[in-house]
N, CA, C and O atoms as CSV, one atom per row, in Angstrom:
chain,resi,resn,atom,element,x,y,z
A,1,MET,N,N,0.585,-1.339,-0.005
A,1,MET,CA,C,-0.158,0.079,0.394
A,1,MET,C,C,0.716,0.806,0.471
A,1,MET,O,O,1.080,0.693,-0.699
A,2,ALA,N,N,1.401,1.501,0.890
A,2,ALA,CA,C,2.044,2.373,1.179
A,2,ALA,C,C,3.937,2.318,-0.518
A,2,ALA,O,O,4.921,3.039,-0.350
A,3,MET,N,N,3.864,1.743,-1.262
A,3,MET,CA,C,4.432,1.655,-2.503
A,3,MET,C,C,4.041,2.576,-3.552
A,3,MET,O,O,4.738,3.373,-4.180
A,4,THR,N,N,2.358,2.232,-3.655
A,4,THR,CA,C,1.521,2.671,-3.980
A,4,THR,C,C,1.255,4.103,-3.839
A,4,THR,O,O,1.331,4.790,-4.858
A,5,LEU,N,N,0.935,4.685,-2.660
A,5,LEU,CA,C,0.729,6.027,-1.960
A,5,LEU,C,C,2.006,7.040,-2.693
A,5,LEU,O,O,1.876,8.177,-3.146
A,6,ALA,N,N,3.538,5.990,-2.611
A,6,ALA,CA,C,4.222,6.358,-3.126
A,6,ALA,C,C,4.223,6.802,-4.898
A,6,ALA,O,O,4.660,7.839,-5.398
A,7,ARG,N,N,3.764,5.967,-5.383
A,7,ARG,CA,C,4.048,5.940,-6.865
A,7,ARG,C,C,2.854,7.591,-7.340
A,7,ARG,O,O,3.045,8.628,-7.975
A,8,GLU,N,N,1.600,6.939,-6.536
A,8,GLU,CA,C,0.468,8.163,-7.262
A,8,GLU,C,C,0.752,9.750,-6.454
A,8,GLU,O,O,-0.057,10.677,-6.411
A,9,ALA,N,N,2.666,9.711,-5.628
A,9,ALA,CA,C,3.476,11.098,-5.449
A,9,ALA,C,C,3.709,11.323,-6.041
A,9,ALA,O,O,4.216,12.444,-6.004
A,10,GLY,N,N,3.670,10.587,-7.422
A,10,GLY,CA,C,5.382,10.591,-7.992
A,10,GLY,C,C,6.584,9.414,-7.803
A,10,GLY,O,O,7.548,10.136,-7.550
A,11,LEU,N,N,6.840,8.718,-7.790
A,11,LEU,CA,C,8.088,8.758,-7.167
A,11,LEU,C,C,8.410,7.899,-8.665
A,11,LEU,O,O,9.542,7.447,-8.837
A,12,GLU,N,N,7.391,7.721,-9.669
A,12,GLU,CA,C,8.971,7.102,-11.162
A,12,GLU,C,C,9.128,8.293,-11.785
A,12,GLU,O,O,10.182,8.377,-12.415
A,13,ALA,N,N,8.387,9.289,-11.815
A,13,ALA,CA,C,9.359,10.916,-12.038
A,13,ALA,C,C,10.148,11.349,-10.863
A,13,ALA,O,O,11.019,11.893,-11.542
A,14,TRP,N,N,10.417,11.483,-10.045
A,14,TRP,CA,C,11.213,11.924,-9.292
A,14,TRP,C,C,12.389,10.644,-8.854
A,14,TRP,O,O,13.338,11.066,-8.192
A,15,GLN,N,N,12.395,9.011,-9.197
A,15,GLN,CA,C,13.452,8.044,-9.323
A,15,GLN,C,C,14.268,8.893,-10.563
A,15,GLN,O,O,15.338,9.464,-10.352
A,16,ALA,N,N,13.354,8.878,-12.337
A,16,ALA,CA,C,13.824,9.384,-12.947
A,16,ALA,C,C,14.645,10.714,-13.459
A,16,ALA,O,O,14.917,10.928,-14.640
A,17,GLY,N,N,15.031,11.670,-12.224
A,17,GLY,CA,C,15.429,13.185,-11.780
A,17,GLY,C,C,13.897,14.142,-13.099
A,17,GLY,O,O,14.000,15.038,-13.937
A,18,ARG,N,N,13.065,13.565,-12.756
A,18,ARG,CA,C,12.332,14.774,-13.398
A,18,ARG,C,C,11.556,14.823,-12.705
A,18,ARG,O,O,10.410,14.993,-13.122
A,19,LEU,N,N,11.894,14.661,-10.904
A,19,LEU,CA,C,10.989,15.191,-10.104
A,19,LEU,C,C,11.931,15.547,-8.634
A,19,LEU,O,O,12.087,14.550,-7.928
A,20,SER,N,N,12.524,16.752,-8.137
A,20,SER,CA,C,13.005,17.497,-7.922
A,20,SER,C,C,12.550,16.435,-6.183
A,20,SER,O,O,11.448,15.937,-5.954
A,21,ASP,N,N,14.039,16.361,-5.058
A,21,ASP,CA,C,13.365,16.023,-3.763
A,21,ASP,C,C,12.389,16.766,-2.840
A,21,ASP,O,O,11.587,16.400,-1.981
A,22,ASP,N,N,12.816,18.110,-3.413
A,22,ASP,CA,C,12.008,18.738,-2.289
A,22,ASP,C,C,10.505,18.730,-2.590
A,22,ASP,O,O,9.647,19.055,-1.769
A,23,ALA,N,N,10.211,18.227,-4.163
A,23,ALA,CA,C,8.630,18.346,-4.892
A,23,ALA,C,C,7.963,17.097,-4.878
A,23,ALA,O,O,6.770,16.798,-4.915
A,24,PHE,N,N,9.241,16.289,-4.804
A,24,PHE,CA,C,8.488,15.249,-3.867
A,24,PHE,C,C,8.339,14.546,-3.056
A,24,PHE,O,O,7.709,13.488,-3.038
A,25,ALA,N,N,9.468,15.561,-1.521
A,25,ALA,CA,C,8.609,15.536,-0.815
A,25,ALA,C,C,7.569,16.460,-0.101
A,25,ALA,O,O,7.187,16.364,1.065
A,26,HIS,N,N,7.200,17.355,-1.021
A,26,HIS,CA,C,6.075,17.845,-0.329
A,26,HIS,C,C,4.483,17.241,-0.577
A,26,HIS,O,O,3.533,17.334,0.201
A,27,ASN,N,N,4.531,16.420,-2.282
A,27,ASN,CA,C,3.795,15.366,-2.273
A,27,ASN,C,C,3.969,13.719,-1.823
A,27,ASN,O,O,3.647,12.544,-2.001
A,28,LEU,N,N,4.330,14.171,-1.489
A,28,LEU,CA,C,5.200,12.449,-0.242
A,28,LEU,C,C,3.651,13.517,1.345
A,28,LEU,O,O,2.573,13.009,1.653
A,29,SER,N,N,4.094,14.659,1.815
A,29,SER,CA,C,3.300,14.981,3.059
A,29,SER,C,C,2.086,15.641,2.687
A,29,SER,O,O,1.647,16.365,3.581
A,30,ARG,N,N,1.359,15.604,1.546
A,30,ARG,CA,C,0.370,15.864,1.375
A,30,ARG,C,C,-0.747,13.654,2.147
A,30,ARG,O,O,-1.619,13.203,2.889
A,31,ILE,N,N,0.263,13.294,1.190
A,31,ILE,CA,C,0.118,11.937,1.627
A,31,ILE,C,C,0.667,11.283,3.815
A,31,ILE,O,O,-0.179,11.115,4.694
A,32,TRP,N,N,1.370,11.197,3.902
A,32,TRP,CA,C,1.527,11.168,4.624
A,32,TRP,C,C,1.740,12.048,6.346
A,32,TRP,O,O,2.840,12.022,6.897
A,33,ALA,N,N,0.694,12.663,6.902
A,33,ALA,CA,C,0.207,13.938,8.253
A,33,ALA,C,C,1.565,13.994,8.592
A,33,ALA,O,O,2.014,15.071,8.986
A,34,GLY,N,N,2.394,12.880,8.493
A,34,GLY,CA,C,3.613,13.189,9.704
A,34,GLY,C,C,4.716,13.978,9.343
A,34,GLY,O,O,5.522,14.584,10.049
A,35,LEU,N,N,4.619,13.870,8.131
A,35,LEU,CA,C,5.838,14.655,7.153
A,35,LEU,C,C,5.738,16.189,7.153
A,35,LEU,O,O,4.660,16.781,7.179
A,36,PRO,N,N,7.017,16.827,7.120
A,36,PRO,CA,C,6.224,19.116,7.067
A,36,PRO,C,C,6.239,18.785,5.446
A,36,PRO,O,O,6.633,17.711,4.991
A,37,ALA,N,N,5.599,20.214,4.415
A,37,ALA,CA,C,4.893,19.978,3.561
A,37,ALA,C,C,6.405,20.717,3.088
A,37,ALA,O,O,6.890,20.810,1.961
A,38,ASP,N,N,6.833,21.105,4.163
A,38,ASP,CA,C,8.677,22.426,2.968
A,38,ASP,C,C,8.996,22.861,4.071
A,38,ASP,O,O,8.307,23.154,5.049
A,39,ALA,N,N,10.430,22.909,3.832
A,39,ALA,CA,C,11.265,23.910,5.118
A,39,ALA,C,C,10.487,25.042,6.347
A,39,ALA,O,O,11.373,25.466,7.089
A,40,SER,N,N,9.171,25.578,6.701
A,40,SER,CA,C,9.053,25.483,7.839
A,40,SER,C,C,8.068,24.635,8.382
A,40,SER,O,O,6.958,25.024,8.746
A,41,ASN,N,N,8.558,23.244,8.448
A,41,ASN,CA,C,8.713,21.948,9.246
A,41,ASN,C,C,7.077,21.690,9.313
A,41,ASN,O,O,7.034,20.580,9.843
A,42,GLN,N,N,6.144,21.965,9.148
A,42,GLN,CA,C,4.592,22.369,9.759
A,42,GLN,C,C,4.330,21.571,8.598
A,42,GLN,O,O,4.797,21.599,7.459
A,43,SER,N,N,3.157,20.591,9.366
A,43,SER,CA,C,2.593,19.223,8.098
A,43,SER,C,C,1.237,20.073,7.359
A,43,SER,O,O,0.401,20.816,7.873
A,44,TYR,N,N,1.472,19.489,5.547
A,44,TYR,CA,C,0.619,19.542,4.771
A,44,TYR,C,C,-0.240,19.930,5.821
A,44,TYR,O,O,-0.414,21.109,6.128
A,45,TYR,N,N,-0.852,18.850,6.454
A,45,TYR,CA,C,-2.024,18.633,7.795
A,45,TYR,C,C,-2.682,19.758,9.201
A,45,TYR,O,O,-3.841,19.823,9.610
A,46,GLU,N,N,-1.505,20.506,9.661
A,46,GLU,CA,C,-0.744,20.911,10.433
A,46,GLU,C,C,-2.017,21.395,10.855
A,46,GLU,O,O,-2.845,22.048,10.221
A,47,GLY,N,N,-2.041,20.968,12.031
A,47,GLY,CA,C,-3.843,21.124,13.328
A,47,GLY,C,C,-4.671,20.787,13.282
A,47,GLY,O,O,-5.541,20.996,14.127
A,48,VAL,N,N,-4.901,19.576,11.497
A,48,VAL,CA,C,-6.010,19.084,11.308
A,48,VAL,C,C,-5.859,17.835,12.331
A,48,VAL,O,O,-4.967,16.987,12.310
A,49,ALA,N,N,-7.229,17.952,13.463
A,49,ALA,CA,C,-7.312,16.530,13.577
A,49,ALA,C,C,-6.546,16.216,14.511
A,49,ALA,O,O,-6.635,15.104,15.032
A,50,GLY,N,N,-5.194,17.580,15.110
A,50,GLY,CA,C,-3.733,17.266,15.267
A,50,GLY,C,C,-2.592,16.637,15.423
A,50,GLY,O,O,-1.800,16.067,16.174
A,51,ASN,N,N,-2.974,17.138,13.971
A,51,ASN,CA,C,-1.541,16.457,12.606
A,51,ASN,C,C,-0.613,17.584,12.912
A,51,ASN,O,O,-0.830,18.756,13.220
A,52,ARG,N,N,0.357,16.978,12.761
A,52,ARG,CA,C,1.832,18.014,12.405
A,52,ARG,C,C,2.942,16.773,12.401
A,52,ARG,O,O,2.811,15.555,12.522
A,53,ALA,N,N,4.085,17.631,12.207
A,53,ALA,CA,C,5.350,16.866,11.147
A,53,ALA,C,C,5.696,16.224,12.931
A,53,ALA,O,O,5.400,16.460,14.103
A,54,THR,N,N,6.626,15.168,11.973
A,54,THR,CA,C,7.131,14.035,12.734
A,54,THR,C,C,8.549,13.980,12.701
A,54,THR,O,O,9.271,13.506,13.578
A,55,ALA,N,N,9.071,14.748,11.101
A,55,ALA,CA,C,9.684,14.568,11.099
A,55,ALA,C,C,10.095,16.811,10.788
A,55,ALA,O,O,9.484,17.839,10.494
A,56,ASP,N,N,11.333,16.395,11.094
A,56,ASP,CA,C,12.031,17.725,10.434
A,56,ASP,C,C,12.152,17.587,8.726
A,56,ASP,O,O,12.345,16.547,8.097
A,57,TRP,N,N,11.972,19.007,8.167
A,57,TRP,CA,C,12.108,19.005,6.114
A,57,TRP,C,C,13.245,18.158,5.665
A,57,TRP,O,O,13.323,17.379,4.715
A,58,THR,N,N,14.303,18.574,6.782
A,58,THR,CA,C,16.612,18.696,6.479
A,58,THR,C,C,15.988,16.471,6.244
A,58,THR,O,O,16.074,15.738,5.258
A,59,GLN,N,N,15.378,16.162,7.840
A,59,GLN,CA,C,15.932,14.261,7.363
A,59,GLN,C,C,14.664,14.349,6.523
A,59,GLN,O,O,14.411,13.187,6.842
A,60,VAL,N,N,13.593,14.686,5.705
A,60,VAL,CA,C,12.588,13.665,4.998
A,60,VAL,C,C,13.136,14.001,3.187
A,60,VAL,O,O,12.616,13.410,2.241
A,61,THR,N,N,14.862,15.614,2.940
A,61,THR,CA,C,15.527,15.867,2.360
A,61,THR,C,C,16.763,14.442,1.966
A,61,THR,O,O,17.005,13.651,1.055
A,62,THR,N,N,17.139,14.719,3.008
A,62,THR,CA,C,18.386,14.189,3.288
A,62,THR,C,C,17.805,12.017,3.098
A,62,THR,O,O,18.420,11.589,2.122
A,63,ALA,N,N,17.589,11.736,3.254
A,63,ALA,CA,C,16.899,10.519,3.529
A,63,ALA,C,C,16.691,9.903,1.933
A,63,ALA,O,O,17.346,9.034,1.358
A,64,LEU,N,N,15.091,10.995,1.281
A,64,LEU,CA,C,15.297,11.309,-0.123
A,64,LEU,C,C,16.756,11.103,-1.401
A,64,LEU,O,O,16.987,10.501,-2.450
A,65,GLU,N,N,17.436,12.057,-0.435
A,65,GLU,CA,C,18.561,11.791,-1.239
A,65,GLU,C,C,19.350,10.512,-1.398
A,65,GLU,O,O,19.791,9.902,-2.372
A,66,SER,N,N,19.372,10.301,0.093
A,66,SER,CA,C,20.404,8.026,-0.295
A,66,SER,C,C,19.758,8.035,-0.562
A,66,SER,O,O,19.744,8.244,-1.775
A,67,ALA,N,N,18.274,7.822,0.163
A,67,ALA,CA,C,17.098,6.789,-1.680
A,67,ALA,C,C,17.342,6.070,-3.016
A,67,ALA,O,O,17.239,4.922,-3.447
A,68,ARG,N,N,17.884,7.832,-3.682
A,68,ARG,CA,C,18.026,8.398,-5.075
A,68,ARG,C,C,19.591,7.126,-5.221
A,68,ARG,O,O,19.605,6.304,-6.138
A,69,ALA,N,N,20.363,7.176,-4.528
A,69,ALA,CA,C,21.598,7.334,-4.753
A,69,ALA,C,C,21.587,4.980,-4.521
A,69,ALA,O,O,22.520,4.180,-4.594
A,70,TRP,N,N,20.156,4.780,-4.268
A,70,TRP,CA,C,20.151,2.943,-4.016
A,70,TRP,C,C,19.283,3.096,-5.254
A,70,TRP,O,O,18.761,2.016,-5.528
A,71,SER,N,N,18.933,4.120,-6.139
A,71,SER,CA,C,17.558,3.329,-6.889
A,71,SER,C,C,18.913,2.925,-8.207
A,71,SER,O,O,18.624,2.273,-9.211
């Protein structure tokens, strides 16, 4: 299920280099409320039903950079 959601966020375009890490991270934040939407470190859904980002933007983009190296 997570892979299906990642594909909907642009996984293939990101892997092919047609989508930046920042854009892909933002797309993922629209799916997983615990991810920040941008460098403000706030969730796309900040404050909605208690949602908040539980990771920071640097963590997310660094993880994406590392994942890209493995793909």
